[in-house]
Every structure is written in structure tokens, then in C-alpha cells.
C-alpha positions as CSV (number, residue, x, y, z in Angstrom):
1,X,2.3,-20.9,-32.8
2,X,2.0,-24.4,-32.2
3,X,0.0,-24.6,-28.9
4,X,2.7,-27.3,-27.8
5,X,5.1,-24.8,-27.8
6,X,3.6,-22.7,-25.3
7,X,1.8,-25.2,-22.8
8,X,4.1,-24.4,-20.5
9,X,3.9,-20.8,-20.3
10,X,0.0,-21.1,-19.1
11,X,0.4,-17.6,-17.5
12,X,0.6,-15.9,-20.7
13,X,-3.4,-16.3,-21.1
14,X,-4.2,-17.0,-17.6
15,X,-7.6,-15.5,-15.7
16,X,-6.5,-14.3,-12.5
17,X,-8.9,-14.3,-9.4
18,X,-7.7,-12.9,-6.2
19,X,-9.4,-13.8,-3.3
20,X,-8.9,-13.9,0.6
21,X,-10.2,-17.4,2.2
22,X,-11.8,-15.6,5.1
23,X,-13.9,-13.5,3.2
24,X,-15.1,-15.6,0.5
25,X,-18.0,-18.3,2.0
26,X,-18.0,-19.6,5.5
27,X,-18.8,-23.0,5.7
28,X,-19.4,-23.6,9.3
29,X,-21.5,-20.5,10.8
30,X,-18.4,-19.2,12.8
31,X,-18.0,-16.2,10.9
32,X,-15.0,-16.8,9.2
33,X,-14.5,-17.8,5.5
34,X,-12.5,-21.4,5.5
35,X,-11.4,-23.7,2.6
36,X,-14.1,-26.1,3.1
37,X,-16.1,-22.8,1.7
38,X,-14.0,-21.8,-1.4
39,X,-14.0,-25.6,-2.2
40,X,-17.8,-25.5,-2.2
41,X,-17.6,-22.0,-5.0
42,X,-14.8,-23.3,-7.0
43,X,-17.6,-24.5,-9.6
44,X,-18.6,-20.7,-9.5
45,X,-15.8,-19.5,-10.5
46,X,-15.2,-22.0,-13.2
47,X,-18.7,-21.0,-14.4
48,X,-17.4,-17.5,-14.7
49,X,-14.5,-18.9,-17.0
50,X,-11.3,-18.1,-14.2
51,X,-8.5,-20.4,-15.1
52,X,-5.9,-19.1,-11.9
53,X,-7.3,-18.6,-8.7
54,X,-4.7,-16.4,-6.3
55,X,-5.0,-17.2,-2.7
56,X,-4.0,-14.3,0.0
57,X,-2.3,-15.3,2.9
58,X,-4.1,-17.8,4.9
59,X,-1.4,-18.7,7.1
60,X,-1.3,-18.3,11.2
61,X,-1.2,-14.9,11.9
62,X,-2.2,-12.0,14.3
63,X,-4.0,-11.0,11.6
64,X,-2.4,-7.1,12.3
65,X,-2.2,-6.5,8.5
66,X,-5.1,-8.7,6.6
67,X,-2.8,-11.7,6.8
68,X,0.7,-10.4,5.7
69,X,2.3,-11.0,9.0
70,X,2.5,-14.5,8.8
71,X,4.0,-16.2,12.2
72,X,4.1,-20.0,10.5
73,X,5.4,-20.3,7.1
74,X,4.2,-24.0,6.8
75,X,0.5,-23.8,8.6
76,X,-2.8,-22.6,8.3
77,X,-4.9,-20.2,10.2
78,X,-6.7,-22.4,12.4
79,X,-10.1,-20.3,11.6
80,X,-9.7,-21.2,7.8
81,X,-9.2,-25.0,8.2
82,X,-6.1,-27.4,8.0
83,X,-3.5,-28.9,5.4
84,X,-5.9,-31.6,4.3
85,X,-8.5,-28.8,3.5
86,X,-5.9,-26.9,1.3
87,X,-4.8,-29.8,-0.8
88,X,-8.5,-30.7,-0.9
89,X,-9.2,-27.3,-2.4
90,X,-6.3,-27.6,-4.6
91,X,-7.4,-31.0,-6.3
92,X,-11.3,-30.0,-7.1
93,X,-9.7,-26.8,-8.6
94,X,-7.3,-28.7,-10.8
95,X,-10.3,-30.8,-11.9
96,X,-12.2,-28.3,-12.9
97,X,-9.1,-26.9,-15.1
98,X,-7.9,-23.8,-12.4
99,X,-4.4,-23.5,-11.1
100,X,-4.1,-21.9,-7.9
101,X,-1.0,-19.6,-6.7
102,X,-0.7,-18.0,-3.5
103,X,0.9,-15.5,-1.9
104,X,4.9,-16.1,-0.7
105,X,5.8,-13.3,1.8
106,X,9.6,-13.7,2.6
107,X,10.6,-9.9,3.0
108,X,9.6,-9.9,6.8
109,X,7.5,-11.9,9.2
110,X,5.0,-11.1,12.1
111,X,6.9,-10.1,15.3
112,X,5.4,-13.2,16.7
113,X,7.0,-15.8,14.7
114,X,9.4,-18.0,16.6
115,X,11.8,-16.8,15.0
116,X,11.7,-13.1,15.7
117,X,11.2,-14.4,19.1
118,X,14.1,-16.3,19.6
119,X,16.0,-13.5,18.1
120,X,14.6,-10.7,19.9
121,X,15.5,-13.0,23.1
122,X,19.7,-12.2,23.2
123,X,22.2,-11.1,20.3
124,X,23.4,-14.5,20.6
125,X,20.6,-16.5,19.8
126,X,20.6,-18.5,17.0
127,X,17.9,-16.6,15.0
128,X,19.3,-13.3,15.6
129,X,21.1,-12.8,12.1
130,X,17.9,-14.2,10.4
131,X,17.0,-10.3,10.8
132,X,18.5,-6.9,10.4
133,X,19.8,-5.4,13.7
134,X,21.8,-1.9,14.1
135,X,23.2,0.0,17.4
136,X,21.8,3.0,15.3
137,X,19.4,3.8,12.7
138,X,21.7,5.4,9.6
139,X,21.4,9.0,8.7
140,X,19.6,8.2,5.7
141,X,16.7,6.0,5.8
142,X,14.1,4.8,2.9
143,X,10.6,6.4,2.6
144,X,8.0,4.6,5.0
145,X,5.4,3.0,3.2
146,X,2.8,3.9,5.8
147,X,3.1,7.4,5.7
148,X,0.3,8.8,9.6
149,X,1.0,5.2,10.9
150,X,4.7,4.9,10.7
151,X,7.4,7.5,11.2
152,X,10.3,5.5,10.7
153,X,11.4,2.3,9.3
154,X,13.7,1.0,11.9
155,X,12.3,-0.3,15.6
156,X,14.3,0.0,18.9
157,X,14.0,-3.1,21.1
158,X,14.9,-2.6,24.7
159,X,15.7,-6.4,26.1
160,X,19.0,-6.3,23.3
161,X,19.2,-2.9,22.7
162,X,19.7,-2.4,19.3
163,X,17.1,-1.1,16.3
164,X,15.5,-3.7,13.6
165,X,14.4,-2.5,10.5
166,X,10.9,-3.3,9.5
167,X,9.8,-1.8,5.8
168,X,6.4,-1.8,6.5
169,X,4.6,-2.0,10.0
170,X,6.8,-2.1,13.2
171,X,5.2,-5.1,14.3
172,X,6.6,-6.8,10.8
173,X,11.0,-7.2,10.9
174,X,12.6,-7.7,7.8
175,X,14.0,-11.1,7.3
176,X,18.1,-10.7,6.4
177,X,18.1,-12.1,2.6
178,X,22.3,-11.8,2.8
179,X,21.5,-14.5,5.9
180,X,22.3,-18.2,3.6
181,X,20.2,-19.7,6.4
182,X,17.4,-17.8,5.8
183,X,17.2,-18.4,1.8
184,X,17.6,-21.9,2.3
185,X,14.6,-21.4,4.9
186,X,12.8,-20.0,1.9
187,X,14.0,-22.3,-0.1
188,X,11.8,-24.8,1.9
189,X,9.1,-23.0,2.3
190,X,8.6,-22.7,-1.8
191,X,9.5,-26.3,-2.0
192,X,6.9,-27.3,1.0
193,X,3.7,-25.7,-0.9
194,X,5.0,-26.8,-4.5
195,X,4.9,-30.4,-2.9
196,X,1.3,-29.5,-1.7
197,X,0.0,-28.9,-5.2
198,X,0.4,-24.9,-5.8
199,X,0.9,-24.1,-9.1
200,X,3.2,-21.0,-8.2
201,X,3.6,-17.6,-6.6
202,X,2.5,-14.0,-6.3
203,X,5.7,-12.8,-4.7
204,X,5.0,-9.9,-2.3
205,X,6.7,-6.5,-2.3
206,X,9.6,-7.5,-4.8
207,X,11.5,-4.2,-4.5
208,X,11.7,-4.3,-0.7
209,X,13.8,-7.8,-1.9
210,X,16.5,-6.4,-3.7
211,X,16.7,-2.4,-2.6
212,X,16.7,-2.4,1.3
213,X,19.2,-3.1,3.9
214,X,19.6,-7.1,4.3
215,X,19.7,-8.0,0.3
216,X,21.3,-11.6,-0.7
217,X,24.3,-9.5,-2.6
218,X,24.7,-5.9,-2.1
219,X,26.9,-6.1,-5.2
220,X,24.4,-7.7,-7.5
221,X,21.5,-7.6,-5.4
222,X,18.8,-9.6,-8.2
223,X,20.3,-12.5,-6.8
224,X,17.9,-13.7,-4.8
225,X,15.1,-13.8,-7.6
226,X,17.3,-15.7,-9.6
227,X,17.9,-18.1,-7.2
228,X,14.7,-18.2,-6.4
229,X,13.5,-18.7,-10.2
230,X,15.7,-21.4,-10.7
231,X,15.0,-23.5,-7.4
232,X,10.8,-23.4,-8.4
233,X,11.9,-24.3,-12.1
234,X,13.9,-27.1,-10.6
235,X,11.0,-27.8,-8.3
236,X,7.8,-27.8,-10.6
237,X,9.3,-26.7,-14.3
238,X,5.4,-24.9,-15.3
239,X,4.9,-22.9,-11.8
240,X,4.6,-19.1,-11.9
241,X,6.2,-16.1,-10.4
242,X,4.3,-13.3,-10.7
243,X,5.7,-10.1,-9.2
244,X,4.1,-7.4,-7.1
245,X,6.9,-4.7,-8.8
246,X,5.2,-1.1,-8.3
247,X,7.5,1.0,-10.3
248,X,7.7,2.9,-14.0
249,X,8.0,0.0,-16.8
250,X,11.7,1.1,-17.9
251,X,12.8,0.1,-14.1
252,X,10.0,-3.1,-13.9
253,X,12.2,-4.5,-16.8
254,X,15.4,-5.6,-14.2
255,X,12.8,-7.6,-12.3
256,X,12.0,-10.1,-15.5
257,X,15.6,-11.0,-15.8
258,X,17.8,-11.8,-18.5
259,X,16.4,-14.3,-20.6
260,X,13.7,-15.0,-18.2
261,X,15.6,-15.8,-15.1
262,X,13.7,-14.1,-12.5
263,X,9.9,-13.1,-12.5
264,X,7.3,-14.8,-15.0
265,X,4.5,-12.2,-14.8
266,X,4.6,-8.7,-13.3
267,X,1.7,-6.2,-13.0
268,X,1.3,-3.2,-14.3
269,X,1.1,-0.2,-12.1
270,X,1.8,2.5,-14.7
271,X,-0.7,1.5,-16.9
272,X,-3.6,1.0,-13.9
273,X,-2.9,4.3,-12.6
274,X,-3.4,6.1,-16.2
275,X,-6.4,4.0,-17.1
276,X,-7.9,6.3,-14.0
277,X,-6.6,9.6,-15.4
278,X,-8.0,9.0,-18.5
279,X,-11.3,8.1,-16.9
280,X,-11.5,11.2,-15.0
281,X,-10.5,13.3,-18.4
282,X,-12.7,11.4,-20.6
283,X,-9.7,11.4,-22.7
284,X,-7.5,9.0,-24.2
285,X,-4.3,10.5,-24.8
286,X,-2.7,9.3,-21.2
287,X,-3.4,6.4,-21.5
288,X,-2.1,6.1,-25.3
289,X,1.3,7.9,-24.1
290,X,1.6,5.0,-21.9
291,X,0.8,2.4,-23.8
292,X,3.1,3.8,-26.6
293,X,6.2,3.5,-24.0
294,X,5.3,0.3,-22.5
295,X,8.4,-1.9,-23.6
296,X,7.8,-5.4,-24.9
297,X,9.0,-8.2,-23.2
298,X,9.9,-11.4,-23.7
299,X,7.6,-14.1,-25.1
300,X,7.8,-16.6,-21.9
301,X,7.1,-13.4,-19.8
302,X,4.6,-10.6,-19.6
303,X,2.2,-8.3,-17.8
304,X,-0.5,-8.6,-15.5
305,X,-3.4,-6.3,-16.2
306,X,-5.6,-5.2,-13.3
307,X,-8.2,-2.3,-12.7
308,X,-8.7,-2.7,-8.7
309,X,-7.0,-5.4,-6.0
310,X,-7.0,-6.4,-2.1
311,X,-5.0,-2.7,-1.6
312,X,-5.6,1.3,-2.3
313,X,-5.6,2.5,-5.7
314,X,-2.1,3.6,-5.6
315,X,-1.7,7.0,-7.7
316,X,2.3,7.1,-6.6
317,X,3.2,7.2,-10.2
318,X,1.1,10.2,-11.5
319,X,1.8,13.6,-11.0
320,X,0.8,15.9,-8.5
321,X,-1.9,17.9,-10.5
322,X,-3.1,14.8,-12.1
323,X,-3.5,12.8,-8.5
324,X,-5.8,15.7,-7.6
325,X,-7.7,14.7,-10.9
326,X,-8.0,11.1,-10.5
327,X,-9.0,11.9,-6.4
328,X,-11.3,15.0,-7.0
329,X,-13.2,12.3,-9.8
330,X,-13.3,9.2,-7.8
331,X,-12.3,9.9,-4.1
332,X,-14.4,13.5,-3.2
333,X,-14.6,12.3,0.5
334,X,-11.2,12.3,3.0
335,X,-11.9,9.1,4.1
336,X,-11.5,7.6,0.7
337,X,-8.0,8.8,0.4
338,X,-4.8,7.4,2.3
339,X,-1.4,8.5,2.5
340,X,-1.6,11.2,0.0
341,X,-1.4,8.6,-2.4
342,X,-3.9,6.0,-2.5
343,X,-7.9,5.5,-3.1
344,X,-9.7,2.6,-0.9
345,X,-12.4,2.2,-2.9
346,X,-14.1,-0.4,-5.3
347,X,-14.4,0.1,-8.7
348,X,-18.7,-0.2,-9.4
349,X,-19.1,3.0,-7.1
350,X,-15.8,4.8,-8.4
351,X,-18.0,4.8,-11.9
352,X,-21.4,5.6,-9.6
353,X,-22.4,1.9,-10.6
354,X,-23.1,3.1,-14.0
355,X,-23.1,0.1,-16.2
356,X,-21.8,2.0,-19.7
357,X,-19.1,3.1,-17.8
358,X,-18.2,-0.5,-16.1
359,X,-18.9,-2.0,-19.1
360,X,-15.9,0.2,-20.7
361,X,-13.6,-0.1,-18.1
362,X,-14.1,-4.3,-18.3
363,X,-13.5,-4.5,-22.1
364,X,-10.2,-2.6,-22.0
365,X,-9.2,-4.8,-18.9
366,X,-9.7,-7.7,-21.5
367,X,-8.3,-6.2,-24.5
368,X,-5.1,-5.2,-23.4
369,X,-2.1,-7.4,-24.0
370,X,-1.4,-9.2,-20.5
371,X,-2.9,-11.3,-17.9
372,X,-6.1,-10.1,-16.8
373,X,-6.6,-10.1,-12.7
374,X,-9.9,-9.5,-10.8
375,X,-10.4,-9.0,-6.9
376,X,-13.2,-10.9,-5.8
377,X,-16.9,-9.3,-6.1
378,X,-15.5,-7.0,-9.3
379,X,-17.5,-9.5,-11.3
380,X,-20.8,-8.3,-9.7
381,X,-19.8,-5.0,-9.4
382,X,-19.6,-4.9,-5.5
383,X,-18.9,-2.0,-3.4
384,X,-16.4,-0.8,-0.3
385,X,-17.5,-0.7,2.9
386,X,-18.7,2.4,5.0
387,X,-16.7,4.4,7.3
388,X,-13.1,5.4,7.5
389,X,-11.9,2.2,7.3
390,X,-9.0,2.9,5.4
391,X,-7.5,-0.3,3.3
392,X,-10.1,-2.5,4.7
393,X,-13.3,-0.9,3.4
394,X,-12.3,-2.7,0.1
395,X,-12.0,-6.2,1.8
396,X,-15.7,-7.1,2.6
397,X,-17.2,-10.2,2.4
398,X,-18.2,-12.2,-0.9
399,X,-22.2,-11.4,-1.6
400,X,-23.3,-14.6,-3.0
401,X,-27.1,-14.1,-2.2
402,X,-29.6,-12.0,-1.4
403,X,-30.2,-13.6,2.2
404,X,-28.4,-12.0,5.5
405,X,-24.9,-11.1,5.0
406,X,-25.4,-11.8,1.6
407,X,-24.9,-15.5,2.1
408,X,-21.4,-14.7,3.5
409,X,-22.0,-16.7,6.6
410,X,-24.8,-18.0,8.8
411,X,-23.6,-16.5,12.4
412,X,-25.1,-14.4,13.9
413,X,-22.0,-12.1,14.5
414,X,-19.0,-12.1,12.6
415,X,-15.7,-10.1,12.8
416,X,-16.8,-8.7,9.1
417,X,-19.0,-6.3,8.9
418,X,-22.3,-7.7,6.5
419,X,-22.1,-6.5,2.8
420,X,-25.5,-4.7,2.9
421,X,-23.8,-2.4,5.7
422,X,-21.7,-0.9,3.0
423,X,-21.8,0.6,-0.4
424,X,-23.6,-2.6,-2.3
425,X,-27.2,-3.5,-1.9
426,X,-27.9,-7.2,-1.3
427,X,-29.1,-7.3,-4.8
428,X,-25.5,-7.1,-6.4
429,X,-25.1,-11.0,-5.8
430,X,-23.4,-14.1,-7.8
431,X,-26.8,-16.0,-7.4
432,X,-29.2,-13.2,-9.2
433,X,-26.5,-11.9,-11.9
434,X,-25.6,-15.7,-13.1
435,X,-29.5,-15.9,-13.8
436,X,-29.5,-12.7,-15.9
437,X,-27.6,-12.5,-18.8
438,X,-27.7,-8.6,-18.9
439,X,-25.6,-8.6,-15.9
440,X,-22.1,-7.8,-15.0
441,X,-21.6,-11.1,-14.2
442,X,-22.6,-12.2,-17.4
443,X,-20.9,-9.3,-19.2
444,X,-17.7,-10.6,-17.6
445,X,-18.1,-14.2,-18.0
446,X,-18.8,-13.0,-22.3
447,X,-15.6,-11.1,-22.1
448,X,-13.6,-13.8,-20.3
449,X,-14.6,-16.0,-23.4
450,X,-13.9,-14.1,-25.9
451,X,-10.3,-13.2,-24.7
452,X,-9.5,-16.9,-24.4
453,X,-10.5,-17.7,-27.5
454,X,-8.5,-14.6,-29.1
455,X,-4.8,-15.4,-29.1
456,X,-3.8,-12.1,-30.8
457,X,-4.3,-10.5,-27.1
458,X,-2.2,-12.6,-25.2
459,X,0.8,-13.2,-28.3
460,X,0.0,-10.3,-30.4
461,X,2.5,-7.3,-30.3
462,X,0.8,-4.3,-29.1
463,X,0.7,-0.7,-31.7
464,X,-1.2,2.1,-30.4
465,X,-3.0,3.6,-33.2
466,X,-4.6,7.0,-34.4
467,X,-7.8,7.2,-34.4
468,X,-8.1,10.9,-35.2
469,X,-10.4,10.8,-31.8
470,X,-8.8,12.0,-29.3
471,X,-11.6,10.9,-26.8
472,X,-11.2,7.0,-28.2
473,X,-7.7,4.5,-27.5
474,X,-7.6,2.0,-30.9
475,X,-5.1,-0.1,-30.4
476,X,-4.2,-3.2,-32.0
477,X,-2.0,-7.1,-31.2
478,X,-0.8,-8.4,-34.4
479,X,-0.2,-12.4,-34.3
480,X,0.3,-15.1,-36.8
481,X,-1.4,-12.8,-39.6
482,X,-4.1,-11.5,-38.0
483,X,-4.7,-8.2,-36.5
484,X,-7.3,-7.5,-33.0
485,X,-8.2,-4.1,-32.8
486,X,-9.9,-2.7,-30.0
487,X,-11.8,0.8,-29.9
488,X,-12.9,2.1,-26.7
489,X,-14.7,5.9,-25.9
490,X,-13.9,7.5,-22.9
491,X,-16.7,10.1,-23.5
492,X,-20.2,10.0,-22.7
493,X,-20.4,11.8,-26.4
494,X,-20.8,9.6,-29.6
495,X,-17.2,9.5,-31.5
496,X,-16.5,8.7,-35.1
497,X,-13.1,6.9,-35.3
498,X,-11.4,6.3,-38.6
499,X,-9.1,3.2,-39.4
500,X,-7.4,2.3,-42.3
501,X,-8.4,0.5,-44.7
502,X,-8.7,-3.0,-45.0
503,X,-5.8,-4.9,-47.6
504,X,-7.0,-6.7,-50.7
505,X,-9.2,-10.2,-49.6
506,X,-8.4,-8.9,-45.9
507,X,-12.4,-9.3,-44.1
508,X,-13.0,-7.6,-40.4
509,X,-15.3,-9.6,-37.9
510,X,-16.9,-7.7,-34.8
511,X,-16.2,-9.9,-31.8
512,X,-17.8,-8.1,-29.1
513,X,-19.1,-4.4,-29.1
514,X,-21.7,-2.4,-26.6
515,X,-25.1,-3.4,-26.4
516,X,-26.9,-1.0,-29.1
517,X,-24.2,-0.5,-31.3
518,X,-25.8,0.3,-34.8
519,X,-24.2,-1.8,-38.0
520,X,-20.6,-0.5,-39.4
521,X,-21.2,-0.5,-43.3
522,X,-17.8,0.8,-43.6
523,X,-14.5,-1.0,-41.7
524,X,-12.8,2.8,-42.2
525,X,-15.3,4.7,-40.4
526,X,-16.2,3.4,-36.9
527,X,-18.9,5.0,-35.0
528,X,-19.4,4.9,-31.1
529,X,-22.1,5.5,-28.5
530,X,-20.7,7.1,-25.2
531,X,-18.4,5.1,-23.6
532,X,-18.7,2.4,-26.5
533,X,-16.5,-0.3,-26.9
534,X,-15.7,-2.7,-30.0
535,X,-13.5,-5.7,-30.7
536,X,-12.4,-6.2,-34.1
537,X,-10.4,-9.3,-35.9
538,X,-8.8,-8.4,-39.2
539,X,-8.1,-11.8,-41.3
540,X,-5.5,-11.5,-44.0
541,X,-5.3,-14.6,-46.5
542,X,-2.6,-16.1,-47.2
543,X,-0.8,-14.3,-44.0
């Protein structure tokens, strides 16, 4: 494939790094991370190999849902900086070859947003129809997202004697996408941030934009996504729409749209959940089944792979029995579980900080076709904060060095608990790991470099192979006459995998393997240590 043919499809080979500005780096000692601090850390991300930064919400907010309750779509939370600091950070990132995408949260607003403040003053307010109102809630209601915290998706407003819809928290009223004025407002928001230089958006809670009351068109609910895609394409042809669509693969397909008319990338939630089932069972079979059934998509679109993110590790697509297996293995304490479906832990403590298992997990992440995504701190094996904190347990501040508060802030007091009060000791930090060739940071930097230099992973067609060993996942991606083959042993015991003989004249090259691997004399018989892995490239002359 000619690189010129795919230069505008940069997201297919991106390495995405998700961060919350508020918890990344405090530059002025006030206890809050800020854009000046992030700008000072861009070079650290460039050194790791990151090619795309995903900014979690940074706009003004009452901050009752980690910033996903926005009160001004055009502003910047004053604790974090201002528009000048944002544009400066984007320029620095672009100068280092890093693109920047931001959260687009348009399913709802904060109840303190001026639109909603106006809407609830009177039924005759000019912003009344910006939201979804009813005299009585419908008899059949959609399921609440946060059981135990909310009992309904309708909230009574005493002043105007009607109920408003909120798919999430009651302080986050849903926008009425059926109102053309609301869709025009969203277009202005998108255009504003594209004009400041962002390279795309991670679209929050996408299914709620097309399946609830108040969608753009009840007869064609996906029309809003097509409209959004067209607008973004007109304003900036290479901009990304990355969607949060927590559904099974077959249901996700509709969100790509016909011939690339909706989302460009989607997070692969089913594969992520099944990875943990395979890790819990120490068997590759569950993951092999899911990957075999994963549908192919148009070359202009793709999946984004991840292990952990800023939310709970949702297991809702697993069966009740499977969920319990994963809970038992990785969240034995009740406070480590939320909503009966999720785990609020980071990966390192879930895997007992075992270097073999961590390297296995991240090798798998970067070997699967799809743009890999890391949540801040994963590259050093950060742990979650102690206590019954719910989803906030995984949102602790970044650990930069072994100093006070992990180098995040010099403030004597902070709204964020210092890292050394949580799971990870302060020696888990960027400064020390960048200087240690055997650290997790160095290993992930190597993975990124291998991934970026192996186009077969991003562009090849995925195929799960039968290696004759149920503990080992063997998959390949074939592209332009070359096969990339990856082997991952989910068991602590050694395993032997049998591969097909090489065609005449073909050569096999080892791209990556776990430390201490014995040389392989025969391609057809691959021996792996416990939790071992190996990446191979098979080149066939004349292909």
C-alpha cells in the first residue's frame, strides 16, 4: 500500500494516550494539573512514542462527574488555564508530531449550563426545547446507567411542573437532538475547537445519541452521526471521530455507517472484557472465539484497542458466571466493584504487579489489529488509590518522580490524594523508569516502536490460528505479501505451539519476544515460557 494513499487515515496506526489535564502535571503549585504543566510534559510523551493525545473534558464544570458535566462548551476550566494555554499546548504537540483529540460530550450538559438554567425558568423559555421534557415519565423507561446512585432517568422539576430526561446523573439533563437549533449549536462547538487546532474528537456515550428519546430523527436515528461526520469532514478532512460504543461487535457495525459515513474508530469493548476472562482462566480460548467472530471493517475505519481506561472495567457483555470469574480473580474486595458490572482497579495491581503478566498483556494489546490506547500512568504500572472511591480510584494524579506527591504538584494540600497514599509506591515513576532499560516504561516504548514499524498489524487481515495449545493465542495479520504472527501464553506454565511449515523460500524473523527466550531452531515448533510471547514476521519472496 502506498503511504500517500493512507496519509489522511492517520488514526489507523495511531498510539493514543488518554489523560485528564487536572491530574497530569501541576505547573503553579495550586494542587491542580493545568495546560502549562501538560505542555511541559509533551516531550515525555513523545519519548514514549505517543502519536495522539486524547484530552478528557477540560471545559468549565461543577465537576460532579469528573468534568463530564460541562457548563460552557467554549471555555476552559480556569483552574486548568485558558484558551491561550490550550492553543499553545496543541502547537507544541503538533511540533513533536503528536495529534490532539478531545472529548465531545453532547449527550447532555451540566444543570448549571446557561441553556438549562434558562430552560427551567419557564416552559416558554427560548431554551426549553433544548432539553427533553414530559408531563409524566413513560411507563417503559431505559435502564439507569448508575444503579444505586440513580433510580430513574427522569427528574421532576418543581418550578415548571415537568420531568426532564437524564440518561446519566440527574444533574446532567439530556440535550434534545431532535431540535435543529441544538444540532446547530453542536456544529458551532465542533467548528470552534477544530478552528483552534484539535485533530478530532472522542465522542462520548454514542449509543445514547441515537437510541433515547430526543434523538435527531426517530425514523433515521443515525442521521445525527452522519451529519456530524459530514460537518467535520468539511471543516477538516483528516479529523477523527472516535466513538465510545459499548456494544457487541455486530451492533457496533452500524455506528461506522455505510462507506465511512459515521465513526472512523470505535473502542473494542468486547475484546477488552474478554481479555480479562482469558487472563482469569489462564486460557486463550475465550479470546480466540471473540477475535474469530470480530467483523472486518472498511479500510477507512477501524478499532481502537485498550485494556484499561478512566472508567470502571465494564464486564457487562460477559455472562453472569464469566463476570464472577473475573471478579474473583481481579476484584476480590467489594469496594473494588461497582454497579454489579465493573471493576475500579488499574491493571498493575490486578495482575499483582507481576512483570511477566504485565508484559504479556501489553504485548497482546499492541499486537492486535487496532489503534492501541493507553490511560495515563499505565506505562509505569501505576496503581489505583486506596479506599471506597468508586470510579475515582483509577483517576489518581500522574507520578513523575520519587519526590513528594510523585512530582505531580508542590502544593501542601491538594484536591487529589497523593500517589503514595494509594497502591503504587513512589518509586513507580517516569523519571526512574525512563532511565531503566528493564522497566515497564522502556518495554512499552519498545512495543510502540515495533508496532509503528510493523504495518501488517494495522493494515493486515486478522486471522486466529490453531496452534494446538488452548493456553496460547496465536493470531496473524497478512498484508502486502507479509505475515505478522503473534503468540501469547496465558498460562504460568511453559507451552509449545505448532505452526504451519514455511513456504519455499520464505523467512521468519523474530520481531519481539519475552526476556530469556531460548533460540528457536524450527519455525513449526514454537516454545514459550510461562506468560511468554513472541512476534514473528514471515516474508515470502515474490509476493
